[in-house]
FIMILO-714547 format. One record per residue (C-alpha): x, y, z; residue in one letter. Coordinates in pm, whole numbers, plus 50000, padded with zeros to 5 digits. Layout:
<atoms>
ATOM       x       y       z   rest
ATOM       X       Y       Z      A
...
</atoms>
This chain:
<atoms>
ATOM       x       y       z   rest
ATOM   20204   82126   94248      M
ATOM   19858   81923   94293      K
ATOM   19842   81582   94474      F
ATOM   19573   81330   94364      I
ATOM   19477   81117   94641      E
ATOM   19336   80765   94673      K
ATOM   18954   80715   94674      T
ATOM   18770   80693   95009      E
ATOM   18847   80405   95197      G
ATOM   19169   80277   95022      S
ATOM   19491   80343   95165      K
ATOM   19845   80371   95059      N
ATOM   20095   80148   95231      K
ATOM   20398   80358   95080      G
ATOM   20485   80687   95099      H
ATOM   20371   80834   94755      Y
ATOM   20055   80991   94603      S
ATOM   19875   80797   94343      P
ATOM   19923   81094   94106      G
ATOM   20083   81420   94104      V
ATOM   19978   81735   93857      I
ATOM   20293   81977   93793      M
ATOM   20284   82205   93486      N
ATOM   19985   82058   93322      H
ATOM   20112   81697   93339      I
ATOM   19964   81430   93553      L
ATOM   20177   81189   93665      Y
ATOM   20026   80854   93746      V
ATOM   20225   80622   93997      S
ATOM   20269   80270   93911      G
ATOM   19935   80111   93954      Q
ATOM   19898   79725   94058      L
ATOM   19624   79501   93976      P
ATOM   19492   79564   94329      I
ATOM   19116   79542   94367      D
ATOM   18992   79846   94564      S
ATOM   18741   79687   94791      L
ATOM   18973   79408   94898      T
ATOM   19296   79579   94889      G
ATOM   19454   79265   94722      K
ATOM   19600   79166   94395      V
ATOM   19304   79045   94167      V
ATOM   19294   78655   94113      A
ATOM   19330   78563   93755      G
ATOM   19608   78576   93483      D
ATOM   19798   78843   93359      V
ATOM   19500   78958   93116      K
ATOM   19293   79004   93416      V
ATOM   19552   79185   93616      Q
ATOM   19642   79402   93316      T
ATOM   19268   79525   93285      K
ATOM   19246   79597   93651      C
ATOM   19573   79784   93661      A
ATOM   19456   79971   93349      L
ATOM   19138   80042   93546      Q
ATOM   19292   80180   93825      N
ATOM   19538   80412   93631      V
ATOM   19213   80521   93464      E
ATOM   19063   80604   93828      A
ATOM   19350   80831   93896      V
ATOM   19299   81005   93585      L
ATOM   18951   81077   93619      K
ATOM   19012   81180   93986      R
ATOM   19239   81454   93817      A
ATOM   18976   81529   93551      G
ATOM   19166   81362   93286      C
ATOM   19078   81108   93022      E
ATOM   19278   80809   92900      K
ATOM   19316   80978   92544      E
ATOM   19534   81255   92707      Q
ATOM   19779   80966   92823      V
ATOM   20100   81063   92643      G
ATOM   20318   80771   92822      L
ATOM   20276   80440   92963      C
ATOM   20527   80234   93149      R
ATOM   20463   79887   93209      I
ATOM   20647   79659   93437      Y
ATOM   20595   79285   93356      L
ATOM   20719   79001   93549      S
ATOM   20778   78795   93264      D
ATOM   20828   78906   92897      I
ATOM   20677   78585   92769      A
ATOM   20345   78792   92894      L
ATOM   20407   79057   92632      W
ATOM   20134   78943   92368      D
ATOM   19872   78891   92641      Q
ATOM   19947   79226   92800      V
ATOM   19943   79410   92455      N
ATOM   19610   79275   92357      A
ATOM   19439   79396   92677      V
ATOM   19630   79742   92644      Y
ATOM   19520   79775   92282      A
ATOM   19141   79694   92371      D
ATOM   19198   79958   92646      F
ATOM   19323   80243   92460      F
ATOM   19174   80171   92117      G
ATOM   19281   80419   91849      S
ATOM   19464   80607   92095      H
ATOM   19840   80502   92086      M
ATOM   20050   80661   92373      P
ATOM   20420   80612   92368      A
ATOM   20496   80303   92567      R
ATOM   20789   80126   92750      V
ATOM   20790   79776   92845      V
ATOM   21040   79673   93150      V
ATOM   21069   79301   93182      P
ATOM   21155   79252   93557      T
ATOM   21142   78981   93816      R
ATOM   20891   78994   94111      T
ATOM   20667   79272   94164      L
ATOM   20504   79383   94467      H
ATOM   20236   79144   94618      F
ATOM   20343   78872   94361      G
ATOM   20137   79093   94078      A
ATOM   20237   78998   93711      L
ATOM   20208   79368   93602      V
ATOM   20244   79734   93717      E
ATOM   20150   80024   93490      I
ATOM   20229   80408   93551      E
ATOM   20130   80694   93304      A
ATOM   20179   81027   93236      M
ATOM   19886   81261   93078      A
ATOM   19871   81622   92950      E
ATOM   19602   81807   93126      L
ATOM   19413   82100   92961      S
ATOM   19542   82434   93048      A
ATOM   19290   82594   93256      E
</atoms>
């Protein structure tokens, strides 16, 4: 098992790793739309927050030597299911022709008042 740590200068407030590799699968912890420079939720609507959360997922993927095209599953936690269309549009733009399996979980309040949180699983190349 290998743990993927945060980038230099950022800190986890909780007891978890941003990513864990086990049996050639990368498990990416739920990524909030947190600006890596300020440590705060980005200002903006759900589209802005979704783009940021996906960029945070991608940052963990890259630290693990993985590309977004290797993602097999995303789970999206959404503070209001009425935001689904907007989130789906940003998600489709991010992944392009790659279409991983996906689960959308409507929920209530997310940590720090975020509108969206995204986790992922990706297959790493066997080495």
